[in-house]
Every structure is written in structure tokens, then in C-alpha cells.
N, CA and C atoms of all chains as a GROMACS GRO file, in nm:
protein
  333
    1MET      N    1   6.110  -7.287  -4.653
    1MET     CA    2   6.169  -7.302  -4.796
    1MET      C    3   6.228  -7.217  -4.847
    2ALA      N    4   6.344  -7.239  -4.926
    2ALA     CA    5   6.422  -7.136  -4.955
    2ALA      C    6   6.329  -7.048  -5.082
    3TYR      N    7   6.370  -6.925  -5.065
    3TYR     CA    8   6.260  -6.842  -5.183
    3TYR      C    9   6.394  -6.864  -5.290
    4GLU      N   10   6.297  -6.885  -5.378
    4GLU     CA   11   6.357  -6.809  -5.549
    4GLU      C   12   6.282  -6.733  -5.598
    5ALA      N   13   6.289  -6.654  -5.714
    5ALA     CA   14   6.196  -6.551  -5.745
    5ALA      C   15   6.123  -6.619  -5.868
    6PRO      N   16   6.010  -6.594  -5.881
    6PRO     CA   17   5.896  -6.694  -5.986
    6PRO      C   18   5.978  -6.667  -6.117
    7THR      N   19   5.993  -6.782  -6.218
    7THR     CA   20   6.056  -6.783  -6.324
    7THR      C   21   5.977  -6.853  -6.402
    8LEU      N   22   5.996  -6.815  -6.551
    8LEU     CA   23   5.951  -6.868  -6.632
    8LEU      C   24   5.998  -6.893  -6.779
    9GLU      N   25   6.062  -7.022  -6.800
    9GLU     CA   26   6.126  -7.027  -6.924
    9GLU      C   27   6.070  -7.163  -7.044
   10GLU      N   28   6.138  -7.151  -7.147
   10GLU     CA   29   6.072  -7.215  -7.255
   10GLU      C   30   6.193  -7.403  -7.236
   11ILE      N   31   6.078  -7.485  -7.205
   11ILE     CA   32   6.187  -7.597  -7.253
   11ILE      C   33   6.208  -7.657  -7.368
   12GLY      N   34   6.139  -7.616  -7.495
   12GLY     CA   35   6.130  -7.673  -7.608
   12GLY      C   36   6.008  -7.702  -7.649
   13SER      N   37   6.022  -7.719  -7.815
   13SER     CA   38   5.948  -7.715  -7.898
   13SER      C   39   5.812  -7.852  -7.882
   14VAL      N   40   5.701  -7.853  -7.900
   14VAL     CA   41   5.624  -7.980  -7.857
   14VAL      C   42   5.734  -8.117  -8.018
   15ARG      N   43   5.738  -8.062  -8.121
   15ARG     CA   44   5.814  -8.142  -8.206
   15ARG      C   45   5.935  -8.188  -8.157
   16GLU      N   46   6.022  -8.075  -8.085
   16GLU     CA   47   6.162  -8.101  -8.042
   16GLU      C   48   6.151  -8.202  -7.950
   17LEU      N   49   6.021  -8.216  -7.867
   17LEU     CA   50   6.025  -8.262  -7.713
   17LEU      C   51   5.956  -8.442  -7.760
   18THR      N   52   5.922  -8.425  -7.890
   18THR     CA   53   5.806  -8.551  -7.872
   18THR      C   54   5.960  -8.629  -7.981
   19LEU      N   55   6.074  -8.594  -8.027
   19LEU     CA   56   6.145  -8.651  -8.129
   19LEU      C   57   6.211  -8.716  -8.004
   20ALA      N   58   6.233  -8.616  -7.887
   20ALA     CA   59   6.363  -8.643  -7.767
   20ALA      C   60   6.247  -8.818  -7.704
   21ALA      N   61   6.140  -8.771  -7.685
   21ALA     CA   62   6.055  -8.891  -7.594
   21ALA      C   63   6.058  -9.020  -7.678
   22SER      N   64   6.068  -8.999  -7.809
   22SER     CA   65   6.094  -9.158  -7.905
   22SER      C   66   6.243  -9.122  -7.931
   23GLY      N   67   6.306  -9.057  -7.880
   23GLY     CA   68   6.477  -9.153  -7.845
   23GLY      C   69   6.527  -9.114  -8.000
   24LEU      N   70   4.951  -8.506  -7.892
   24LEU     CA   71   5.160  -8.531  -7.924
   24LEU      C   72   5.140  -8.678  -8.024
   25MET      N   73   4.298  -6.111  -6.339
   25MET     CA   74   4.337  -6.130  -6.410
   25MET      C   75   4.364  -6.316  -6.408
   26LYS      N   76   4.382  -6.378  -6.502
   26LYS     CA   77   4.404  -6.521  -6.497
   26LYS      C   78   4.478  -6.547  -6.587
   27LEU      N   79   4.446  -6.694  -6.588
   27LEU     CA   80   4.572  -6.812  -6.704
   27LEU      C   81   4.435  -6.799  -6.780
   28ARG      N   82   4.506  -6.814  -6.930
   28ARG     CA   83   4.440  -6.844  -7.069
   28ARG      C   84   4.377  -6.992  -7.021
   29THR      N   85   4.287  -7.028  -7.044
   29THR     CA   86   4.219  -7.163  -7.059
   29THR      C   87   4.214  -7.214  -7.193
   30THR      N   88   4.190  -7.169  -7.325
   30THR     CA   89   4.168  -7.212  -7.421
   30THR      C   90   4.315  -7.236  -7.459
   31GLY      N   91   4.382  -7.401  -7.534
   31GLY     CA   92   4.518  -7.391  -7.611
   31GLY      C   93   4.657  -7.409  -7.489
   32VAL      N   94   4.574  -7.411  -7.326
   32VAL     CA   95   4.700  -7.401  -7.249
   32VAL      C   96   4.668  -7.498  -7.172
   33SER      N   97   4.739  -7.593  -7.137
   33SER     CA   98   4.749  -7.706  -7.052
   33SER      C   99   4.853  -7.699  -6.962
   34TRP      N  100   4.842  -7.726  -6.849
   34TRP     CA  101   4.972  -7.742  -6.722
   34TRP      C  102   4.938  -7.835  -6.645
   35ARG      N  103   5.031  -7.882  -6.562
   35ARG     CA  104   5.033  -7.931  -6.407
   35ARG      C  105   5.171  -7.967  -6.339
   36GLU      N  106   5.137  -7.943  -6.228
   36GLU     CA  107   5.269  -7.980  -6.145
   36GLU      C  108   5.328  -8.091  -6.141
   37ILE      N  109   5.475  -8.095  -6.187
   37ILE     CA  110   5.539  -8.186  -6.115
   37ILE      C  111   5.653  -8.168  -6.069
   38ASP      N  112   5.664  -8.213  -5.919
   38ASP     CA  113   5.774  -8.213  -5.817
   38ASP      C  114   5.844  -8.069  -5.808
   39GLY      N  115   5.691  -8.001  -5.739
   39GLY     CA  116   5.706  -7.853  -5.749
   39GLY      C  117   5.692  -7.781  -5.813
   40GLU      N  118   5.770  -7.791  -5.969
   40GLU     CA  119   5.773  -7.720  -6.084
   40GLU      C  120   5.620  -7.754  -6.142
   41THR      N  121   5.616  -7.683  -6.212
   41THR     CA  122   5.485  -7.644  -6.312
   41THR      C  123   5.539  -7.650  -6.418
   42VAL      N  124   5.537  -7.764  -6.537
   42VAL     CA  125   5.481  -7.746  -6.697
   42VAL      C  126   5.382  -7.738  -6.770
   43ILE      N  127   5.409  -7.638  -6.878
   43ILE     CA  128   5.285  -7.558  -6.933
   43ILE      C  129   5.319  -7.595  -7.082
   44LEU      N  130   5.199  -7.678  -7.146
   44LEU     CA  131   5.191  -7.683  -7.285
   44LEU      C  132   5.131  -7.571  -7.351
   45ASP      N  133   5.166  -7.479  -7.428
   45ASP     CA  134   5.105  -7.401  -7.522
   45ASP      C  135   5.065  -7.447  -7.635
   46LEU      N  136   4.969  -7.500  -7.652
   46LEU     CA  137   4.947  -7.493  -7.798
   46LEU      C  138   4.978  -7.379  -7.957
   47SER      N  139   4.914  -7.284  -7.896
   47SER     CA  140   4.904  -7.178  -8.012
   47SER      C  141   5.060  -7.178  -8.072
   48SER      N  142   5.144  -7.192  -7.939
   48SER     CA  143   5.294  -7.143  -8.017
   48SER      C  144   5.351  -7.285  -8.002
   49SER      N  145   5.276  -7.412  -8.013
   49SER     CA  146   5.342  -7.539  -7.981
   49SER      C  147   5.460  -7.550  -7.884
   50THR      N  148   5.514  -7.492  -7.786
   50THR     CA  149   5.620  -7.507  -7.706
   50THR      C  150   5.573  -7.529  -7.555
   51TYR      N  151   5.651  -7.603  -7.508
   51TYR     CA  152   5.644  -7.675  -7.360
   51TYR      C  153   5.701  -7.558  -7.303
   52LEU      N  154   5.670  -7.470  -7.184
   52LEU     CA  155   5.751  -7.395  -7.073
   52LEU      C  156   5.721  -7.457  -6.934
   53LYS      N  157   5.826  -7.406  -6.888
   53LYS     CA  158   5.825  -7.458  -6.708
   53LYS      C  159   5.844  -7.298  -6.617
   54THR      N  160   5.783  -7.372  -6.492
   54THR     CA  161   5.833  -7.214  -6.411
   54THR      C  162   5.913  -7.354  -6.244
   55ASN      N  163   5.965  -7.233  -6.179
   55ASN     CA  164   5.990  -7.276  -6.024
   55ASN      C  165   5.914  -7.289  -5.974
   56ALA      N  166   5.933  -7.310  -5.874
   56ALA     CA  167   5.864  -7.335  -5.749
   56ALA      C  168   5.754  -7.204  -5.723
   57ALA      N  169   5.838  -7.110  -5.738
   57ALA     CA  170   5.735  -7.004  -5.644
   57ALA      C  171   5.624  -6.945  -5.737
   58GLY      N  172   5.673  -6.994  -5.919
   58GLY     CA  173   5.580  -6.953  -6.016
   58GLY      C  174   5.484  -7.065  -6.049
   59SER      N  175   5.512  -7.162  -5.996
   59SER     CA  176   5.397  -7.265  -5.978
   59SER      C  177   5.301  -7.220  -5.838
   60THR      N  178   5.354  -7.146  -5.752
   60THR     CA  179   5.285  -7.101  -5.631
   60THR      C  180   5.170  -7.026  -5.711
   61ILE      N  181   5.176  -6.883  -5.770
   61ILE     CA  182   5.132  -6.824  -5.849
   61ILE      C  183   5.082  -6.874  -5.967
   62MET      N  184   5.107  -6.964  -6.042
   62MET     CA  185   4.984  -7.052  -6.128
   62MET      C  186   4.889  -7.115  -6.095
   63ARG      N  187   4.880  -7.159  -5.977
   63ARG     CA  188   4.762  -7.195  -5.848
   63ARG      C  189   4.705  -7.113  -5.849
   64LEU      N  190   4.743  -7.019  -5.792
   64LEU     CA  191   4.681  -6.919  -5.754
   64LEU      C  192   4.564  -6.873  -5.892
   65LEU      N  193   4.639  -6.850  -6.011
   65LEU     CA  194   4.586  -6.770  -6.135
   65LEU      C  195   4.506  -6.918  -6.180
   66ALA      N  196   4.459  -6.966  -6.178
   66ALA     CA  197   4.340  -7.078  -6.188
   66ALA      C  198   4.240  -6.997  -6.179
   67GLU      N  199   4.229  -6.930  -6.122
   67GLU     CA  200   4.126  -6.817  -6.082
   67GLU      C  201   4.142  -6.653  -6.036
   68ASP      N  202   4.034  -6.576  -6.113
   68ASP     CA  203   4.106  -6.442  -6.108
   68ASP      C  204   4.135  -6.359  -5.987
   69ARG      N  205   4.265  -6.340  -6.023
   69ARG     CA  206   4.334  -6.280  -5.939
   69ARG      C  207   4.377  -6.124  -5.903
   70THR      N  208   4.418  -6.046  -5.849
   70THR     CA  209   4.507  -5.954  -5.812
   70THR      C  210   4.607  -5.969  -5.839
   71THR      N  211   4.715  -5.847  -5.883
   71THR     CA  212   4.850  -5.881  -5.800
   71THR      C  213   4.888  -5.904  -5.669
   72ALA      N  214   4.789  -5.784  -5.607
   72ALA     CA  215   4.806  -5.809  -5.427
   72ALA      C  216   4.773  -5.940  -5.398
   73GLU      N  217   4.672  -6.012  -5.460
   73GLU     CA  218   4.656  -6.163  -5.421
   73GLU      C  219   4.745  -6.196  -5.450
   74LEU      N  220   4.822  -6.235  -5.557
   74LEU     CA  221   4.938  -6.313  -5.572
   74LEU      C  222   5.067  -6.299  -5.504
   75ALA      N  223   5.063  -6.146  -5.461
   75ALA     CA  224   5.197  -6.123  -5.386
   75ALA      C  225   5.145  -6.185  -5.216
   76ASP      N  226   5.042  -6.194  -5.200
   76ASP     CA  227   5.050  -6.210  -5.047
   76ASP      C  228   5.066  -6.394  -5.075
   77GLY      N  229   5.014  -6.433  -5.214
   77GLY     CA  230   5.023  -6.602  -5.188
   77GLY      C  231   5.161  -6.622  -5.172
   78LEU      N  232   5.261  -6.501  -5.231
   78LEU     CA  233   5.376  -6.530  -5.212
   78LEU      C  234   5.458  -6.531  -5.038
   79VAL      N  235   5.391  -6.421  -5.018
   79VAL     CA  236   5.448  -6.363  -4.891
   79VAL      C  237   5.385  -6.501  -4.738
   80GLU      N  238   5.282  -6.545  -4.831
   80GLU     CA  239   5.244  -6.661  -4.709
   80GLU      C  240   5.288  -6.799  -4.727
   81ALA      N  241   5.349  -6.811  -4.831
   81ALA     CA  242   5.409  -6.917  -4.892
   81ALA      C  243   5.531  -6.950  -4.826
   82TYR      N  244   5.625  -6.837  -4.841
   82TYR     CA  245   5.780  -6.835  -4.881
   82TYR      C  246   5.796  -6.722  -4.751
   83GLY      N  247   5.690  -6.626  -4.703
   83GLY     CA  248   5.786  -6.523  -4.577
   83GLY      C  249   5.848  -6.416  -4.660
   84ILE      N  250   5.876  -6.381  -4.758
   84ILE     CA  251   5.920  -6.301  -4.777
   84ILE      C  252   5.858  -6.167  -4.775
   85PRO      N  253   5.940  -6.036  -4.766
   85PRO     CA  254   5.872  -5.927  -4.768
   85PRO      C  255   5.738  -5.854  -4.832
   86ALA      N  256   5.632  -5.778  -4.819
   86ALA     CA  257   5.536  -5.796  -4.936
   86ALA      C  258   5.568  -5.720  -5.058
   87ASP      N  259   5.673  -5.585  -5.014
   87ASP     CA  260   5.707  -5.554  -5.132
   87ASP      C  261   5.826  -5.610  -5.234
   88GLN      N  262   5.901  -5.707  -5.198
   88GLN     CA  263   5.960  -5.829  -5.262
   88GLN      C  264   5.863  -5.899  -5.338
   89ALA      N  265   5.745  -5.888  -5.290
   89ALA     CA  266   5.664  -6.043  -5.328
   89ALA      C  267   5.596  -5.949  -5.411
   90THR      N  268   5.517  -5.834  -5.402
   90THR     CA  269   5.468  -5.737  -5.518
   90THR      C  270   5.562  -5.722  -5.633
   91ALA      N  271   5.641  -5.718  -5.626
   91ALA     CA  272   5.761  -5.663  -5.723
   91ALA      C  273   5.791  -5.803  -5.800
   92ASP      N  274   5.800  -5.915  -5.711
   92ASP     CA  275   5.789  -6.037  -5.825
   92ASP      C  276   5.716  -6.072  -5.856
   93ALA      N  277   5.602  -6.079  -5.860
   93ALA     CA  278   5.457  -6.135  -5.896
   93ALA      C  279   5.449  -6.023  -5.992
   94GLU      N  280   5.454  -5.865  -6.008
   94GLU     CA  281   5.446  -5.798  -6.151
   94GLU      C  282   5.584  -5.805  -6.249
   95THR      N  283   5.670  -5.930  -6.200
   95THR     CA  284   5.755  -5.923  -6.303
   95THR      C  285   5.721  -6.074  -6.358
   96PHE      N  286   5.666  -6.187  -6.257
   96PHE     CA  287   5.604  -6.284  -6.350
   96PHE      C  288   5.502  -6.260  -6.425
   97ILE      N  289   5.420  -6.170  -6.388
   97ILE     CA  290   5.272  -6.162  -6.443
   97ILE      C  291   5.319  -6.090  -6.630
   98ALA      N  292   5.438  -6.020  -6.619
   98ALA     CA  293   5.490  -5.980  -6.721
   98ALA      C  294   5.547  -6.067  -6.814
   99MET      N  295   5.579  -6.159  -6.751
   99MET     CA  296   5.660  -6.280  -6.827
   99MET      C  297   5.545  -6.412  -6.891
  100LEU      N  298   5.414  -6.371  -6.852
  100LEU     CA  299   5.315  -6.496  -6.860
  100LEU      C  300   5.256  -6.368  -6.999
  101ARG      N  301   5.250  -6.226  -6.964
  101ARG     CA  302   5.140  -6.185  -7.041
  101ARG      C  303   5.230  -6.173  -7.194
  102GLU      N  304   5.360  -6.175  -7.167
  102GLU     CA  305   5.467  -6.175  -7.280
  102GLU      C  306   5.436  -6.312  -7.344
  103ARG      N  307   5.436  -6.430  -7.284
  103ARG     CA  308   5.408  -6.511  -7.395
  103ARG      C  309   5.249  -6.539  -7.396
  104ASN      N  310   5.180  -6.410  -7.368
  104ASN     CA  311   5.028  -6.471  -7.422
  104ASN      C  312   4.973  -6.556  -7.346
  105LEU      N  313   5.009  -6.595  -7.208
  105LEU     CA  314   4.959  -6.733  -7.135
  105LEU      C  315   4.805  -6.633  -7.049
  106LEU      N  316   4.795  -6.482  -7.045
  106LEU     CA  317   4.715  -6.480  -6.958
  106LEU      C  318   4.549  -6.469  -7.032
  107ASP      N  319   4.421  -6.488  -6.940
  107ASP     CA  320   4.293  -6.435  -7.048
  107ASP      C  321   4.294  -6.286  -7.136
  108SER      N  322   4.270  -6.315  -7.239
  108SER     CA  323   4.294  -6.177  -7.339
  108SER      C  324   4.224  -6.069  -7.263
  109ALA      N  325   4.116  -6.139  -7.211
  109ALA     CA  326   4.011  -6.013  -7.132
  109ALA      C  327   4.136  -5.927  -7.026
  110ASP      N  328   4.199  -5.948  -7.001
  110ASP     CA  329   4.278  -5.884  -6.916
  110ASP      C  330   4.412  -5.824  -6.976
  111SER      N  331   4.424  -5.826  -7.104
  111SER     CA  332   4.562  -5.753  -7.124
  111SER      C  333   4.506  -5.656  -7.224
   0.00000   0.00000   0.00000
């Protein structure tokens, strides 16, 4: 398996993604 | 050190880990190597154990694994995702 150093990134806020999921 | 267990929910999806941090109301994600460390941090671990996990999973040099594990731990700590007893 190709190795990439561990990363941690923010996807978004709960509110933002809840709105996205509706088009918790 | 280990992951905070209150206010944090996480699970693996397609080799990555998605994390819900209720204290900040944010979603985060890790890549595959981050997921390897996250799995280990479900229990109390030392940095050396995390580095060993990376060596075992990816066959990388031990010094690189140690440096990468330390960097990732710092990211988790910055996000307050580790058990407060470890800070």
C-alpha cells in the first residue's frame, strides 16, 4: 500500500453538512 | 495517550476515518495512515506503539514513522481530540 503521512483535516461544520445532506 | 471518548464519534469509511466532534460541532477526516493511528488510539498507546503500527502497516522506516506519528498526535491535540488526562 502506498504510504502518505497521516493527515487530519476539517470537512465542515455539522450545520453546513446537514444542509448539504438535505439538498443531527 | 488515547482518543477522547466523550463528545467524539468516529468511524472508518473507505479506508478513511470520519470524526464528529460535538464540542466544536465539526466533522473532520483522516487519510488511511491517520486511520491506522486512530484505530490504535482507541486504547491507551505510546508514541512508539503508534510508530510501530505505521511501520507494520506500510513498511516505512522507523524514524519516519516516529516523526509522522508525533506530527499526527500534535494535530489531534490541537483539535482537543485526545483524552484530557494526556494533555
